[in-house]
N, C-alpha and C positions, 0 to 999 in steps of 0.2 A: 429280799429284805431280811430273811432269817439269817442268811450267811453273813450279811454286813454286821448284824448284831453280834454274832459269834466272834468276828474279828475285833469289834469294838470292845467286847468283854475281855478278850485276851489282852488287848492293849491296856485296858483299865487295870486288869489283874497284874500285868507286868509293872505298871506304875506303882501300884500299892506295894507290891513285894519289894521293888527296888528302892522305894523311898521310906518304907516303914520299918525295915528290919536291919539290924546291925550284922555285918559279916557276910552279906550275900555276895555270891560270885557272879561272873558274867554268864552268858548263855552258852549254847553249843558252839562248836567250831564251824558249823555249816555257814556257807556264805552265799547269799542270794541278794546282794546289795544293789546300789544304785548307780553303777557306771558300766560302760561296756568297753572291754579292751581285750586284746590277744596279740600273739605274735604277728608280725607284719607279713601278710601274704597277698600282696597286690597293692599297687598304688594307682590311683585314678582321680583325676580332677573332673572327669566328665560324668561320673556317676556309675561307671562300670564297677562290678564287684565280683569277688570270688564267690561262686555259688556253693552252698553247703547243704547237706541233707539234714533233716530234723535230727537233733541230738548231736550233730557234729560240732567241731570246734573250728575257730578261725573265721575269717571273712571280713569284709569291709561293709560297714553300714553307712548308707548315703541318704541324706535328707536335705531339703531346702529350708531356708529360714528367711524371713523378710524384715525382722526388726533387729538392728545391730546393737551390740553391747557398747556402752560408753566406758566400761572398765571391766577388768578381769579380777579386780581386788575383792575377793569374797568377804574380807573383814569389814568392808565399809558399805557394800551394796545391800539393798533390801528388795531388789526386783528379781523375779523368777528367772528371767532371761540371763541376767548377769550372775546368778548363783549357780548356773549350770557347770561352770568351770570348777568351782569349789566342790560341788556335789560329786562330780565324777573324778576329780583329780586330787582331792584331799580326803583322807580317811578321818573318821571321828572316833571318839573313845568307845562308843557303843553303836550298834546298828539294829535294824529290824529286818527280819527275813521276809520272804514272799507271803507268809501267812500272818504277818504282823507280830511275830514273836521277838522279844528282846534278845539280843545275842552279843557276843564279844565283838569288839572292833579293835582299835589300837590298845585298848585295855583288856587284859585277860582276867582280871578280878577287881572287885571294888567292895568297900565297906563303909559304913556310916557310924560315926560316934555321936550319939545324941547329945551328950553333955556339952561338947564343944561345937556341935553343928558342923562337923567337918567330914567331908567325903575324901577317901583315900583311894587312888587308882594305881594299879600296877600295870606298867606298859610293857608290851612285847617289843622284840627287836624289829626295827623298821628302818627304811632308808629314804632320804630325800634324793630325787633325781632332777636334772635340769631338762630343758626343752628338747634335748637330743636323746634323753633316756639314760644319760651317764650318771652314775652315783656320785653324789657330792658330799653327803654327810649322814650321820645317824639321826634318827628322830629321837628327841629326848624330852623329858618333862619340861625343860626350860623353854622349849618351843611353844608350849601352851601358855606359859607365863608371858613370854614376849609378845605373843599374838594378842593376849588380853590387854597388855599395857598399851599396845599400838591402838587398839580400839578405844581405850580410855584417854587417848591423847587428843584434845580438841582440834588441833590443827589438821588432823586427818579426816575429820568430819564423818565419822562412821554413822550411818543411818540406823545401826543396830544397837548402839551403845546403851540406850535406855532399857534394853532387855536385861542388862546387868544390874541396873539400879534396884536396890531393895532386895537383890538376890545374893550377889557376892558381897561379902563384908567390905565396907568402906569403898566400894566401887564408885558410888555417887559422890562421896565425900572427896575422893581423890580427883575425880573429873571436875567437879565444881570448884575445888580448891585451885585448880589451874586456870579455870575460866575467870574467877573473881579474885583469887589471891589476896584474901583479906578484905575484899569489897563485898557489898551487899547485892543480892539479886533483886528481881522485881518485887519479890515478896518481903524484902527487908532482911532476909536471912543472910548473915555474914558467913562466908566460907573461907576458912584458912587453908593454905596449901599444906598438904601432908605428903609424906614420903610414900613411894609406891610399895615399900616393904610392909606397909600397914594394910594393903589390899589383900583380901582373902584368897590368894592363889600362890602356891609355893611349889618349887621343885625341891623335894627332899633329897633326891639323888637323881641320876639319869633316868631311872625307870620308875620313880615314885612321884606322883603328882597329888597335891591336895587342893581342894576348894573348901574354904570356910564360908558358911552362909551368913547373911545378915539376919535371917530369921528362918524358921522352918519353911521349907519350900516343897510341898508335896509332889510337884511335877518335875523336880530337878533332873532326874535321870533322863526323862523323855526329852528334855530341852537340849541334851547333848548332841542330838542329831541335827541341830541347826547351826548355821554358819558362825554364830557368835562365839561358839566354843571350839572352833577349828584351830589347829595349830598353824604356825608359819615359822620358817627358819629364821631364828633371831638375828644372826649377823647380817643376813640379807635385808631384813626389815630396817635395821639400823643404818645400813649403807644406802638404801634406796629411798626411804621415807615415803613421800607422796608418789614417787615413781614406781613403787611396788605395785605389780599387777597391771601395768600400763602396756605390757607386751608379753608375748609368750616366753621370752628369754629374761623377763624381769620378775620371775617368781620360780620357786621350786615346787616339786610335786611329790606326794607320798602315797597317792591313792591308786585306784585300779588303772587309771590312765594318766598320761602326761600330755600337755598341750604342745604339739610339735609345730603348729603354725597358727597364727592369728593375723589374717590379712583383712582389715576392716572393709566391709561391703564387698568382700570377695569370697573368703572361706575360712573355716576353722577346721583344723585337723587334730583329732585326738588319737593317740596310739597307746596300745596296751603297754603297761609298765611291767616289764619282766622282773623288776626288783621288788614289786609289791609283795607283802607277806602272804597274800591270798591270791596270787596270780593264777593258781590252778583253777580257781572258780571264776575267772574272767574269760569269757568265751568269744569276744569280738576283738579282732586284731586292730581295727582302725575305724574311727567314726569320722566321716566327712560331712560337714555342714556347709552347704554352698549357699551363698547369699543371692537372693533374687527378690526384688521388690514386688514381683508378681507371682510369688511362690504359691499363693492360694489358687491362682488360675492355672499356672503351669504344672503344679505338682501332680494333679490327676492325670494329665496327658503324659507326663513323664513316667508315671506308674504303668500306663498302658504299654509304653515302649520298654519297660523294664530298666529305666535309667535311674530311678530312685527307689528306696526301700520303704518310704513312708510318705503319705499325703493325706490331708483331710479331704473328705468327700462332702462338699457343702450340700445344703438341703435342696438347692435347685438342680443338683446333679444326681441326687440319690435315687430317685425313681427310675431315671434312665439307666443308671448303673445296675440297679437290682433287676431291671427288666431285660437286660441284655445278656445273652448267654456268654459273651466274651468277658464280661466284667462282673457279673453277679457274685462269683466266688472269690472276687478280690476284696470284697467289702467285709469289714468286721467293725468292732467298736473299741474305744479305749476302756480300760478298766474303770468301773464306777468308783467314786471316791467322795468321802465327806470331809476332805481336807481343805476344801475351799468354799467360801460363802460369798455370794454376790448380794449387793444391797444398793439401793439408790440413796445418794447423798444430796443434801441441800447445802450449798456453799454459803457459809455465814460471813465470808470475807471476800466478796467478789472483786476480782482484779481484771476483769475482761474489758474490752474496748467500750468507749462511751456510746457507740451506736446501739449496744445491747442494754443500755440503761442500768448500770450496776447499782446506782443509788436507789433506784426504784425497786430493784430486786431486793436490796438489803432491807428495805422497809417491809416488803411483802413477806420475805422468808422468816421474819421475826414474829409473824402473826401465826398462832397455832392453828387456827381454822383454815388459813391458806394452805399450810403444809398438810393438814388432814384432808383437805379437798383433793390434793394431788395423790396422797397416800391411798385414800379410798377410791380414787378414780383410776388407778393403775391396774389394768387387767393383766395380771402376770401370765395367765394361761395363754392368752393370745401372743404375748411376746415370746414366751418359751417355745411355743409351737413353731416359731421360725426355725429353731434348731432341732426340735423333736416334735414332729407333727402327730406321732402316733400315741404317745402317752405323756404329754407335757406336765400333767398334774403330779407325776412321780418325782419331779425335780423342784417343785415350788416350796418355798420356805415361808413360815409364819414368824420365824425367829431369826436373829442374826446367827446364832450358833446352830449348825446343822444337826439334824436328827442322826442318831447312831454315832455321835462323835465321842461322848463321854457318859459314863454311868457312875452313880453314887455307890456307896458301900452296900446298898440293898439291891443293886443291879438295875435301878431305875434310870431310864434315859433322861439326861439333863433337861431336855426340852419338854418333859412331862412333869417336871417338878415345880411345886410352888407356883409362883407368878407366871411361869412359863406355860403351865397346864391350861391356862385360860386363853392363850393366844390362838386366834383363829385367822382365817383368811381376811386380809385387810381390804380386799376389793369389795365395794358395796356401792352400787350406782345411786341408790336413794340417799345414802348418807353423804356421798360425794357432793351431790347437789345441795344438800342442807348446809354442809361446811362451806361451799362456795358462796351461798347467799349470806351466811354469817360473816364470812371474810370480807365480802364486798361492802357490807354495812359497816363493819368495824374500821375498814381502811378508807372509807369514803372521804375524799378531800386530802388524803395523805399519799395515796398511791394512784398512779395512772394505770387504767385498765385499757386493753388487756396487758397483763404483765408479760414482758419478754422473758422467755425461759430458754437460755442458751444451753443446748445439750450436745456436746461434742462426742466424737467417737474416734477410735484408732482404726484407720483404713486397713492395717495389716491383720486385724482380728476378723476371722471369717464370719461373715453375715452380721456383724455389729451394725452396719449401716441399715440393713433390712430391719433389724430389731428397732432401731430408732424411728424408722418410718412408720412401723406399726404403732409405736407408742404415740407419736405425733398424731396420727390419724384417729386412733382410738380415744385418747384423752381430750383432744380438742373437740371431737364429736360429742363426747359426754358432757364436758364442762363448759363448752361454748367458746366461740371466738371473742366474746365480750369479756372473758375472764383471763385466758392465757393465750399466748402465741409462742408455741414451741419452735425454736430455731435450731435446726440440725446443722452441725458444722464438722467437717472432717479435720481432725488434728494431724500432727506429724506422725509418720510411721516410726521414726526413731526418737527415743527419749520422750515418748508421749506422757509418761507419768510426771516427769520433771517439767515439761513445757506446759502441761495442762493442769493436772490435778494439784500438783505441789505448788504451782504458780497461781492457783485460784482462778483460772481462766475458764470457769464453767459456772452454771447456775444449778443445774440438776443433771446428775450423771450416774450411770451404773458403775459402781466401784466393786472391788473384791479384796478379800483378805484370806491368806492361807495360814493355818494354825502352825505355831512354832513349837508347841508342846502339848501334852495331854491333860489339859485342864481348861475349864471355861474362862479363866482369866485371860487366856490368849486372845479371845474375841473382843476384849475391851481395848486392846492395843491401838486400833485405828482411831479411837475416840477419846479415851481417858487421858486426863492430865492431872498431876498431883494437885491436891487441894491448895488453893490460894495462888496458883500460877496465873499470871495475867497475859503472858505471851504464849507462843505456840511455835512448834518446829514444823515448818512447811514441808520438810522432807520426811516427816514421820507421822504426823497427825492428819487425819482426813477431815474435810468439811470445816475446819477452823471453828468448831463450836464454842471454844472458850472465848472467842471474840464477843459473844453475846453477854458474857459476864463482865468483861472489861469495858464494854460499851454501855452496860446497864440497860439492856433492852428487856422487853417483856418475856423473852425466852430464858433469861438468866436464871430464874428460880428452878426451872426444870433441869437445866444443865448442871447447876450446882447440886441438885438432888441426886442426879446420876453420879457425879464425881464422889459425893459423900457416901453413897451406897457402895460404890466400888472400893473406896477406902476401907469401909467396914468389912466387906467380903474378903479383902486381901489379908486382913488381920486374923481370919479364921484359918488356921493351918493344920489342925489335927483332926477335927470333926468334919469328915468329908460331906456328910449329909447337910450339916449346917452351912458349910462353905458353899455348896451348890445352890442351896435355897437363897443365900444372900446374893450370889451373883445373878440368880434368876430375877430377884427383885430389881437389881440395877438394870439389867437388860430390858425389863418390862418398862422402865421409865423411858428409855430411848424410843421404844415402839409406841407406847401409849401417847406420848407427846409428839409423835411423828417427826422426831429428830432424825430418824433414819427409817427407810422403808425396807424391810426384809424382802428378798427377791427369790433366789434359787441357789441350789448347789450347782456345781459344774455339770452341765449336760454332757454326758459322755459322747464325744463326737463320733460320727461314722468315719472310719479311716481305712486306708489300705496300708498294711504293714507286713514286714517279714520277721517281726518279733512276736514272741508269745508274751502278752501283757502280764500273765500270771507267773512268769519266772522272775519278774522284777521285785525289788524290795517294796514293801508296803508299810506305810504308817500315815495316818491322817494329820501329820504335822511334820515339821522339819523339811529336809531336802531328800528324803528317801525316794520319793516318786520321780525325781529327776535323774536318778542313777540308772546306769545300764549294766552294772555288774550282775552276773548270774544269768544274763540273757544270751540266747544263741541267734545268729542270723540264719534264718531258714532258707531253703531253696525255692520257696513259694510264698505268695501272699496268703495270710490267714483268712479263711472263710468264716462266715458267721457260725456255721455248724462247728467248725474247729474251735472257734472262740468259746462257744457254749460248753464244749467238751473240756477245754482247758480250765474253765471256771469251776467245773465240778471236781477237778482233780484234788 
């Protein structure tokens, strides 16, 4: 716990220094970023690899995956799986090293002019390469400008575009000007088309890039490690349009790796980019990701045969592996992180099949006591124990924002500040029953009991089905079959988020969000919509909570209060303590009214791996943890003892 706090403090300090001072430069030239590549020493589609000793260089890293990407276009996707290509193949202006320290990336220095709210970045010499590794062009400041323009073009349907609104000057005005072009939006606001030259991004020359902000943004530098600020080669974007990123040969690469092959539902092959400016700090020659729908089952067996370099060891296998002399030293863990938060969402716009009674659910979910009954009735410890039977309480959250994520100017953890300080465990059997009785009384004659609660899961996620079974058994036993009927349903392994969550085909489901930058505002992104909006973006917002406002339900006042408090918090840009307290008030509204149920941080899975987790880039936001840069392929699987030793380095 103490070490996590040190890292978080360093991240917070980096944010404050990089956003509050004029004339600050980049970090050191060390490179321990987020991708893996090296010269090619071996090719294998079967999982064989070149064995290397600890500290050696080269090698092929082989792993299975079971959920296929629908696009490689990092400028438009918001899913982790689809951001892997951008994370490993596209360099960002800044990076974070393995200790969470801010450092140079494509930018070698940067400064901020407070009067004009303009950041200026000086770029290093860098190259674009194609899917064969051949150099095709220089990386210039214009590539960042063109990428941002692409994201702000409505026809390309970027799921990340709202991250630019209210941050980059005139970004929202330009985007909405194209959408409405003199017409009025749902709120009655008229948006006139403006020229892109008015947007706050400029290429001063080939090596000088500026971003002008719409307002003071205290977390701006940290947000640069997210896909929304990645560059792309402008002429290629213009040529390909929507076809950009649809195949390995339909994009260029400037990062630690390039994508040499993308064969959907077969394999992905990343190769070290010898033209990368920091190729000396890329220690993996080739990454082979082999598709198999049964990866969770086959991976451990392939580890035993030495055919893959990574596999998750599920809870039902763990005891056997740890008790077996042949496998006990193959098991370690993923590095713990507070970059991701899980929470249960109630869907306020059910679009699932009639057999699950969506209209009945809609009435029930807009009753606060109904939601509170489910919130107080969810035993998080029992569910987390499916993944971590030894110490499940270490991962449970009482807030949406994880502990040890951000600290205010006094060094206080955000989750201990103001309204957050009073947040305790939501599970309470007695209160759950009280809320149940109140809900049934209030909804008598309006709602049919038991309420059908559709709870889908992604079969490709290890043990999610077992978690759902625990939730069903535990909550139905506590609340009674006269109140709820939880229905577990397997969703698709591919495009699960699009087919299920974004399509509103669930009633109650565990969802997650990863931080994009170092500020509590990032945790509002799944829920918040600008004041007065009546619609929603199903590809961006979770749970469709704004529907309660447009439909005028009993939940509308609580949701409007949340939106208003977020608006107020976002306006506080200089006083960090006041800003954090304001966001804490907003988050408390979500939890107090049971609009969302906080659940857990990511449980560090037990794994078999030939990588040292602590060589990789680290930051609890952005795409740093997806990168392989800086890691070595070892000649053995890391043991738990070695994992603990690496953690102490």
